[in-house]
N, C-alpha and C positions, 0 to 999 in steps of 0.2 A: 237189722230190720229198718227199712225206710219208714219214717212216720208219715201218715196221710197228709197230703197237701192241702192248704186252704187257698182258694183261688181268688178270694176278694172279700171285702167288707163293704157294707152300704149303710151310710147314716140314715136315720129316719128323723125328718124335721117336721115339727108341728107347725102348721100355717093357718093363717085366717081364711084363705081362699085358694084352694087347690087349682082351680081353673086358671086364675091369674098367675099362680106360681109356675105352672107347667108352661104357659105362654112365655113368660120371662125367660125360663131356661131354654126354651126352643128358639124364641125370636132373637134374644139378646146374646146368650152364651153358646148357641149352636148345638145344643143337646137334641137327641130324638126323644120323642114321647114313647115309651115302651108300654105303658099301661095308663089308663084313666078310667075312673068309674066308682062303683061297680055299674052304673047306668048313666046315659047322657043327662038325665034329669036328677041324678043323685051322685054327683062327683065329689066324693070325700076322700079318695085315695089316688095317688098317682106315682108313676115311676119314670125318670128320665135316665137316659145313657148317652154317653159319648165315649167311644173307645171302650176301655175296660172299666171306666167309672160309671157308677150307678148311684143315684140318690132317690130316696123314697120320701114322699110327702103324705101327711095325714092332716085332715081338717081338725080345727080346734075342738069341736064338740060333735057328738053324735048321740042317738037315742039307743040305750042298751037296756033291755028289759022293761021298757016303758019309762026309763028315767033319762033325762037330758044330762050327759056326762060332758063336762068341758075341762080341757087341759090347756092351760096358757103356755105359749112357747117360751123358752128360756135361752135364747141365743147367747153364746159365750162372747160374741163380738163386743158387747157393751161392758164386759168385765175388765179387770186389770190386764194390761198388755200381755203378760205371761200367759194368760188363759183365754186369749181372744179368739182363737180359731175354732170353728165348728167342724171343719173337714180340711184334709190335706189331699189335694189332687196331684198324683204324681205325673209330671209333664216332662217329656224328653227334651222338648225345645220351648221353654217358657218365652224366649224372645219372640219367636213366630207367633205364639198364642196371644202374647201381649199386643203385638201388631194387629192380629185379627180382631181382638176385642176393641182395640183403640179405633179401628175403622168402623165399628159398629156403635161407637159413642159410649162404650162402657166406662164408667167412672171408677178409677182405681183408688181404693182406700189406702193402699200402700203401693207405691210404684215399683215397676220392675227393678230389681237390683240383687246384690249379694247381701246377706245379713250376717250377724255375729255367730250364728249357729252353723255356718257353712252351707247355707241354702241359697239358691238363685231362683227367684220367682217374684211373684206379686200377690196382692190380696184384694179381693172385691167383697163388697157388702151386698148380699142380694136384697131383694125387695122386701123381705121379711126380717131383715137384720142379722142374718147369719153370715159369718166371716169365712170365706173360702180362700185357701192359699193354693195357688197353682204353681208348681215349681219342681225342682229336683235338688239333689246334693250339688253344690258348686264345683 
């Protein structure tokens, strides 16, 4: 019997400002905004997509049952190098994507190249401190 397939996984990042985060992913990294809301005047959740990749964002705090609940983000990027990535985005042609990002002025935290783990790609740090690896097996 064939086991049921899983078609993807989407990280959920806690961010201080969902509106600014969505704009960064759209304007700087070329993602499409798939959802923002729940309302224009109350934007505490958002989703971006590019190809098969999807990332969800939630605001730092919200009011639940009359209580203000705040959760601080804890990006891995500031931790020891072995634990520094928050998301791995599988990219068939990391060279072309690095060129696209460079043309948009994206700053690379780790430049395009091959690493000791047999991967080819690059790392960027988003505006909230999350580390994103864009690449593939070399």
